[in-house]
Every structure is written in structure tokens, then in C-alpha cells.
N, C-alpha and C positions, 0 to 999 in steps of 0.2 A: 982410454975411452974407446968403446966398440963403435963400429960403423953405425949401428942403430942409435946409440947414444949421441953420436955426433949429428946424425940426422935430426934427432929430437931437439938438440940444442940449437941447431940452425933454425928449425921451425919456430922455436920459442923466441928467438931474436926477431924473426919476421913478425911475430905477434906484437912485440914491443914497438916495432916500426910502423904498424898499421896506421893509416891516416884517417880512413873513414870506417867507422865501426858501428854495427848494429848490436845493441845490448838488449836482451830479452829477460824480463824478470817475471816470475810466476806469482800467483796469488799467495801461496804459502810463505813466500819470502817478504810479504808486505803486510801481513795480518797478524793479529793476536791469536792466542790459542783458542779464544772464543769465536774467532772468525771476523772480527771487525778490523778496520784499517788501523795500522799501528804507525803513528806519526814518527816515532823514533826510528823505526826501521826504514821508513821512507826517507827521512833526513839522512840516515847513514848511507844509503845508496846514492842519494843526490850529492853528498860530500865527495864520494869517490868519483862520480861522473864529472862533476864540475871541475874538480882538480885535474882530472885526466885531460880535459880539453882547455885548461886555463892558459896554456902556452900559445894557443891559436893555431897549432899545427894539426890538431885533431878535430874531426867532426863526429858527433855521436847522434845516432837515432835510437830512441828508447822505445821498445815494444813492451808495453806494460799490461799485464793482466790485472785483475783486481776490482773491476767495476761491479761485478755481481757480488763479490765478497764485501765490498765497501757498502753496498746497499742493504745487506742483511740486517744489521742492528737497527738502523733507522726504521725499518719496516717490521721490527719485532720478530725477526726470524733468527733462530739459533744456528741452523745449519743450511747449507745450500739446498734449496728445494729441488725436487725431482721433476715437477711439472714445468713445462716450457713457459707458460704464462707468468708464473711467479718468478722464474729466472729472469725473464725479460723486464719485469717490473723492477726487480732488484738492480738490474743493470742500468735502467733508466735513472734511478735515484743515485746509484753509486758512481756512475761515470763522472757526473759533475763534482762529486766529493773528491774523487781520485785526482782529477785534473787540477782542482783548486789546491789540493795538498801539494802537488808537484809545482804548481805556479808559485805558491808561497815559499816553498823550500828552495827552489832554484833562484828566486829573487834575492836570497841572501848573498848570491854570487853575481848578481846583476845579469843573470841569464834569463832570457825570455823563452817561454814555452809555447809551442804551437800544437794544438790537438788535431790529429788526423784519424778519422774513423773509416775503416775499410771493410768491404765484404769481398768474398772470393768472386762473386759475380762482377763486381766493379773491375777487377783486375783481368778478367778474361775478355772483356770488351775493349776494342781498340781505343775509342774516345775516352772512356773512363780510365783505362790504364795510362794513357798519355797524360791525362790531367793529374792523376795521382803522382806520377813521376815528376812532372813539372813542379807541382806544389812542394814536394819534399826537397827537390833540388833548390828551389827558391828560398825555402825556409833556412836551409843550411847556408846558402850564399849570404843571407841577411843576418847570420849569426845566431839564429834561433835554434832551439833544440826540439825537434819533432817528438811528440809523444804519440805513438801509434797504438791503436787497439782495434780489435774487430768490433764492428757495430752490433753488439749483442742484441740490442733492442729489436732489430729488424732482420738480422741474418740468422734464420732458423737453423741452418746447417752448422753454423759456427759454434753454437752452444755445445756441440759434440766435437769441436775441431781440434782439441788437444791443448787447451790452455794457451793458445797463441804460439805454440812452438813452431808449427809449420808456417804460420803467418810470418814469424820472424825470419825464417829461412828464405821465404819468398820476397820479403821486404829487403833483405840483405842483397838479393839479386837485383831487385828493382832499383836500388840506389847505388849499385856497383860498389858494394862495400868490400873492404880489404879483409874484414874479419867479422865473424859472428860470435858473440859471447852469450851462452845460455846459462842464466843464473837460477838456481833452485835451492832447495833445502838439503841437498845431498852434494857432497864435494867431489862428484865425478861418477864414472861408471866403475862398478866393482865386479869381480868374477864370482860373486855370491852375495848373500844378504849382508850389507855393510854393518848391520847391527850385531852380527855374529862373529866370534873370533875366528881367525884363520883365513879371512877373506882379504883380498888385495885390490888396491886401486889399479885400474888399467890406465896407464899414463899416456900411451900413444895408440891411436887407431889409424893404421895405414891402409886398411882394406877390410872386407868382410871376414877374412880369416882370423883377424884379431879379436872378433867378438863371437866366434863359433862356440856354441854350447852355453853361452851366457844367457841367463834368464833375468828379465827385468821386472821390477815391481811397478805398482800403479797407485798411487793415492797420495795426496798431500797430507801432511800430518794434521792440519787443522780441519780437513774435510771441506775445504773451500775451493779447491782447484779441480780441473778435469784432466790434467796432463800428468801421467806418470813418466817413468824413465823410458818406456817404450816410445812415447811421442817425441821425447827429446832426442833419442837416438835416431829416430826416423827423420826429424828435422835436420840433425847434424849430417845425415847421409845425403839429404836433398841438397844442402848447401855445399858440402864437399864435392859432390858430383858436378856441381855448377862452378867449381873452381874457387870456392871460398872456404878457407880454413875455419875451424870451429873450436872454441874452448868451452867445455861444459863443466861447471863447478858450482860451488855454493855461493850464495850472495855475500856471505861474510868474507869470502876470498876474492871479491870482485877487484879490488885494487891490485892484488897480486896477479890475477889473470890478465888484466889490462897492461901490466908492465912486463909480461912475458915470463912470469915466475913459474916454478914447477908446482903447479896446482891443477887439480881437476884432470879431465881427460881431453887430450888434444886430438881432434880429427883432422888428418892431413887432407888437403884438397886432392881429389882423385880424377877430376874431369875438367872440361873447358866450359866457359860461359856460353849459354845459349840465349836465344831471344827471350826477353823477360816474359812476354805474354804467353809464350808456349810453355814455360815452366809453370805458370799459374794454371794454364789449361790442363796440364797433366796432373798436377798435384792438388789443386784447390777448387776445381770446378765440379759441379754436380750435373751429370747428364740429364737433360729433360726428356730424352727419348732415345730411340735407337733405329739405325738403318742396317738391314741385313744385306750383305753384298754377295754377288755371285763369285765364283772362283776366279774369274778373270779380273774382276775389280779388286779382289783381295791381293792378288799378285801385283797389280798396278800400283796400289796404295802402299803396300808393305815393302815389296822388293824394288819397285820402280820409283817409289816416292812421288807418285803422280797425284793429281787432284781426283776427287770422286765425281764422276759424270753420271747423269741420270740413267744411261744405258746399263750401268753396273749395279743398280739397286734392284733387289728382289722383293723387299718388304719394308714397311715402315711401322714403327710402334711409338706410342706416346703422343702427348700434346705439347708442341713447342712452336716458338716463333722464330722468324729469321734472326740470326745472330746468337741464338741459344747454343750451348754445347750439347752435342749428341754423341752417342757411342756408335762406333762402326763395328759390326760383327760379321764373322764368317758364317757359312751355312750351318755350322754346328752350334751356333749361339755364343761362341767365344769372342770376347772383345779384343779387337786387334789395334784399334786406334780411337782417338777422340778428336772431334773437330767442331768448328763453329759453322752451323748450317746456314745456307743462303736463302732458304725457302721456309715458309710456314708448313707445319705438318699436314694441313688440309690440302696443300698444293702438291705434295709429293706423289700421291697415288696416280695422278694422270701423267706424271713424268717417268714413272718406273719403266725401265727397259727401252726407253726411246732415245734417239740421238738428239744432240743439241740442235743440229741443223733442221731436223724434222719439227722440233718444238718451236724453233724460231719462225719457221714457215707458217705453222698453224696458230701459234699464240702470240707471236711478236718477238722482236729482237731482245727484249728483256729476259727471255728464256734461253738464250744461247749462251749459257754460262755454267760453271761448275756448281754442283750441289754443296760440296765442301772443297774449298781451294787448298792446295797443298801448303800455302803459307799460314793457314789457320788449322793445321792438323798436326797431331803428335802421335807417334807410334807408342803403344803401351808395352811392348815386349821387344823393343829393338835392341 
């Protein structure tokens, strides 16, 4: 056995020993060819997950797409609509059907299900993030299985979010998972079109070089999902960079993946765990505005990892409220960081270029503070 093969075998053993696992399943793995929810496919997945946690040594969080897909048939829709309003209507109808199906299926094993709907905005705000973390931890502690989905009905940005792939990576980090399993209708990453002869499955990804030159497809077979292989690989990279190994495989190979079998593509962890909220801020937030920084402020933020003070701001753009995510740009308009702002957009113009001491003297002590604190800031190209 070569060194690479030994490393792969060790990694697979670690998968089999994982205690807390986030499993993500896409719409195409839960629906019929016509796009409706397939009870048999749901039950097959539940069989695997329930048995995997039956010994009491494993905890599983399920991130499940399928709300929009489940709502298509009841509303007389043949395919996923393109307009946002009908997508959200389908999600409203389908989310209840999806969770009801999971509840009934897991009940066969005496497992209770807890529904958790999240938005990226929830996770970038301190209080919301803390509550989500506590809720998921408590559900697991009480023996329930959380079923997480993006709140399609209200989260306008999520409808284009990648079929919950990125959400799964961020949830894995949020719950301090030992493993992320991404289930799809394709049994891993291939070095070409898996439907054509001569292509090979990429069994191990230890870094970017292992995927150099690989092109990824995008579409669920039933036309009901939004996430192709691109979003799955992106999610795997996010999780791996945060210290969480990932197995990407087909839903029909879920049992083998959870047991550490040689299936799918295994992304080795490549980084260390960072603050949960900052991972969400970097990968899931939508900036509501932008602050242009002078050269000194760019150096202080990027090189010195300092907070952004009013004196370093040259311009403000957009409409935002205190606590919203904003982009920090250099003089050339390039985004260098993202952070949670401490002031409303309308307040910023009178702060520009001034010291906090001067502002406190003129406007009061509440203005003697950072515009973006370094604890609420992530660099985009560090």
C-alpha cells in the first residue's frame, strides 16, 4: 500500500469513528422523476440514518432540501418555477409536507424530529447565531434529530444559495461536527462527465491540486434542485478549510459513506476551526452596503487586523442599519474585508475622517467606538 493509500485508509477509519455528523441531502435524491416528493426514497434515507445512530454513540443533524420540490405537485406545477414568488409559495406548501414525511418515517424507529429553519442573516447576527447553536445542541442532547432547511419562504437570497450545500457546511461548523456527508444523485466527483466512458471517480481530495482542470456539471436530473457539483465542491472546501472532513457521494451509498467505506469523494480537512459567526459572515452573508477605506485604514484592517475607525473611512455606499454586514473596500473599489457595522448608513457621513475622541466630545460617548470591530470582521483574501 502506498503512502497516499495509507493516508486514505486512515481518513476513512476516522469517518467511521465520527460521533457528530451533518448529513445533507439534495432535492433530486428525495423526489420522483416528475418532481414530487418520493416517500420511498425518503424512507430509504431515514432507514440508513436511524440505524447509524441506533447505538447511541452517534448524533446526526440532517440538512434537507426538498421544500420547494415537495410543493410543486400540490400547486399544480410541473417544474421548479423561475419567478421568486412562486418558488416561495411552493416552499410554503412543501416545507410542511417534507417535515411531516420525515416525522412519520423516523417515528418507525422511535426517533423524534425537530424542524429548524435558518437564514444566512440569522447566523451572522450574534444573538440569532447563539440561539440557533443552543437550539441544535439542546435537540441533540434530548435525543431528537434536527432537520434543518433554509427558510425559503422569507430568505430571498437563499433561493439561489446552492440547494443548501453551503448551508450544510456552515451548520457542520455551527454544531462542531466531526464529519459532513453531502448526498446527491452522483456518486462523487469525477475527472470528466460521469456519463461518458473513460472517466474516473476522484476518491481523495487533499487540496486544490487534486481538482485542477476538473470541470463540474450543474443540474439535478429532475430539474427540481438548484445545486450542481460546483456548489457541492464549494461547500466541501468551506468545511474542509474549517477542519471538518467531507464525504461527497450518492444518496444510495449513504450507509457505506457513514461506515467509512470506499465510496464517493473524500475531502480531507485542510484547516483549523474558526469562530462560527465569522464563517457565516464570510460565506453566507449579503453585504447591505460598502465603506471605502483610505490606504492607512486598509493596512490597519488587512495587515494589522485592527478594527475600522471613523478616521479611516473615505466614503459610504448603500442603505444599511447597525448590525448589518457591509463590504470594506480599498480606494480602487476592491473588497478586502466584510464586517458587521455599528452605525446606520445615515450616521456614517458625519463620522468620515474624524477621530473617535473628537466625535465623543461633539456627539457624546456613544460615538467613541469602532465602525466595525475586529471581532466582527473577516478578511476576504487573507
